[in-house]
N, C-alpha and C positions, 0 to 999 in steps of 0.2 A: 331115393326120390330126387327128381330134378326140379329145382325151384327158381323162379325169377322174382327178385325183390325190386320194387319200384318205389322210390322215395321222392316225395314232393319237397324240394329244398326251400320252397316258399311257405311251407306250412308250419306255423307255430314254432315249436321247440327247434325244429330243424334250421330255422333261419339263423340261429346263434350256435349251431353245432358244427364241429369240424367233421364234415361229411366223409372225408377220406378216412379219418380215424374210425368213424362210426361204421363205414362200409367194411373195413377190415375186421371189426369186432363181429359183425353179422356173419361174415364169411367164415371166421374162425368157429363160431358157435355151430353153424350148420354143417361145416365139414367135420367137426368133432363128433357130430351125431350121425355121420355117415351119408350125408346128402351132398349132391352137387348144387351149386347156387351161382346165379348170375345176378349182378346188382347194377341198377340204373338209377342215377340221381338226376331228376329232370325238374323243369320249372312247372308251375301250376298250369300254364297253358298247354303243356305237352302231356299232362297226366292221362287224360282220357284216351288219346290216340295210342299212347304207350301201353296202357292197360288193355285196350282192345286188340292190339297186335299180339301181346303176350298171351291173352286168352284164346287167340285163334291158332296158336302154335300146337302142333300135335306131339311135340317132344317134351312138354312140360307136365308135371304132375300137380303143381300148385303154384300160386303166386302169393307174394306178400306185398301189401300196400302200406305205406307209411305217410302220415300227415294228419291234418285235423279232421273233424267229423265230416266236413264236406267231401274231403278226399276219400274217406272210408265209405261214405254213402255211395259215391260214384263208383268206387271199386266193387262194392257189393252188387250194384246194379249190373255191371258188366259181367261179374263172376256168375251171378244168377242166370243171366240169359245164355251163357256159354257152358254152364255146368262145371266151371273150373273151381276147385277148392281155393279158399282165400284165407290167408292169415293177415292180421293187422298189427301195425306198430302205432300206438297212440301218441301223436305228437302235437295235439291241439290243446284247446283250453278246457273243454268239458270232457272229451273222450268217453262219450256215453256208451258206445258199443263195447269198448274195452271193459268198461265197468260191468255191463251186462254179462260179459264172458268171463269176468273175474280174472282178467289178465293184469299183470303188473303195469302201472302207469309210468314207470321209469323206462325210458327208451333204451337204456343200456342193459336192463334186465330181461325185457320181453323176448329178445331174439333166442336166448337159450331155452326159454319156456316153449316157444313155438317149435324150435328145432327138435325138442324131445316130446312134442305133443301128439295129438291125434285129431282126426277129422270127425266132426259131428254133422248131422243133418239138422239144420236150423230153419226157422221160418223167416219169410220176408214179406213185406206188404207192398201193395202197388196202388197208385192213384191214377186212374185212366191209363194203366200200363206202365207208368213211371215208378220205378222201385223206390221204396223207402224202408230203411232198416230200423229206424227209430220212430218217427211220427209224422203225421200230416196234421196241420192245425190251421185254424182261421180265427179271425176276431182279435182278441186281446194280443195273442202272440204275434200275429202277422203285423198288427199295427206297431207293436214294440220294435220288431225287426226293421220295419220301414223307417221309424223314427231314428233307430240306431244307425242305419245306413246313411242318414242325412248328416251325421256327425263325422268328422274326420278323426281317424286314430291310426297309429302305426305300431302299436305294441299291445301285448296282452293286457297290461294295466290300462292302456288307453281304451281297449275294447270293453273292459269291465266298467270303466268310467262312463263310456258312451251308453252301455246297457243300463246303468243306473239312471242316467238322465232320461233315457227313453222310457223306462218303467214309470218314472214320475210323471212324464208327459201323458202316458196312457191312463194313469190313475185319474187324471183330471179331464180326460176326453175319451171315455170308454165307448167302444162300438155297440151298436144295437141293430140286429138284422134278423130277417125271417128265414127259416129253413123248413123244408119238408124232407123227411128222411124215411128210408126203408132199411131196417136192420134185421136181416134174416126173416123178412116178412112182417115185422112189426112196423106199422106206419104211423107217423105223427107229424104234426106241424107245430113248430115252436118259434118264439122269439128268443134270441140268445145274444150273449156278448162274447161267447167263446165256444169253439168246437175243437176237440183233439181226438184223433184216432191213432192209436199206438199199435206197433207190432208187438203183440202180447201186452198184458196189463202192466201198467207202471207198478213199481214197487213202492216203498215208503220212504225213499231217500229224497232229500230236498231237491236234487237235480232231476228227479222224475225220469228214471230209465227203467226198462223192464229187467227184472231179476232173473228171468228165464226166457230164452228165445226159441223154446221148443214146445210150447204149450198149444200151438196151432189155432190161435184166435186173435182177433182184434179187440183192443180196449176202446170203447166209444164213450167219450165224456162231453157233457155240455154244461154250460153255466147260463143262467137266465140273464135278462137285461140287468146290468149292474150300475149302481150309482158310484161316484168316487169312493164313498165309504165302503161299498161292497167290494170294489176292486182291491182296496187296501186290506180288507178282511181276507179275501182270497189269497192275496200275496202273502199275508202273515201265515195263513194255513200252509201254503207251499213252503215257506221258510222253516216251518216246524215239521215238515215231512208229513203233513196231514191233508194233502191234496185229495186223496181218494175218500177220506172220511169227512171232508168239508161239507157242511150243510148246503153250500152253494153249488155243489157238483152232483149231477145225475150220471151214474155209471151204468153201462151195459157191456155185454160181451157178444161178439158176433163174428161170423165168417165173412159176411158181406155187408157193406154199408153204402147205400146209394143216397147222395145228397142232391137236393134240388133247391134253387134259389128263385122263388116265384116273383120276387120284386127286384130282380137284378137290373138296375137302371144306370149303373155306372161301373167303372173298372173296380174289380175286387181282387184281392191277393190271398194266397195261402202260403204256408211255410212247409216245405218238404225237407226234412232233415236239416233244418237251419237255413235253407235257401229260400228267399222270397220269390214266389212264382206267380204270375198272373193267371187268373182263371178266365178262359176265353169263351166259355159257354155257361149256361145256367145249371149245369149238372156235373157231378164228379162221382165216379164209381170206384169204391175202395174195396180191396180184396186182400185176404191173407193167403199165402202159398205155403202150406205146412211142409216142412222138411226139404224145401227146394233149394235152399242156400247151403252149400257145403263150406263149413268154417273150420279152420285149423285153430285148435284151442290147447290149453295146457293139459297134461296127462292127469292132473288131479281132478279134472271135471268128472262128475258122476254120470253125465249123459252117455248113452250108448253110442259107440263109435268104433273106429278101427285105428289101431296103432300105426303110426307112419315111420 
């Protein structure tokens, strides 16, 4: 198999990693498993173009992308639209997709696992055609990300500190907005403080990631209008890994979710795989695409796939 590995040197762990030494380790692991590999270490502003160029090549069998969750999300979107198998090296703070795939979170261990792994057919979600591999969210999460971005930080600890300050800010100023939705034909109108649509249902971990990316559905979660005490309770439930069983959460499963905001009279934002994105119309169409994302995972995975 011929592979191209593309690493975001500005992403998380890679910022403090000797990338020459790391590239040698990746090359050794893949060559030992009988593969050809090319390696590119690029800046964040070069990642998408490099990914698109690699996925457009006819001589590659797979790509490997390394960086934080934003990098992995972008790589998944490009790989999905081109049909290129994707392996990931988790170098971020949360590394949610790697957790879903049960990959090692140590960047020095994951190359050997990928080199001796296999390809599975996984699911991916989309919001108005834009891919998401983890989740789409609005309300509490979007406000917290907006608050966090208003603080300056330059390290992982700084990001955690900014996230904590942002969470406290949201507790005392929770959003309240009206939605209309159609989930597989079930239509309702609700006032909410939060919406989350996940690529497969969240598991029961505090970090809220899907434990399986091959079940072929969206998880659709809403929270009613919350007071500061309600936001604090929901936050406590999340910290205990009880998000899905929280009395404040309504959960559904769907293949399609169409959202409409009937009283949209100002700029509103959503979060797609951790990135704050403006909503420019009063509607969003969310879909799951079962089995359309080819992912390189460890050989210990029980999912049906092919050995590489």
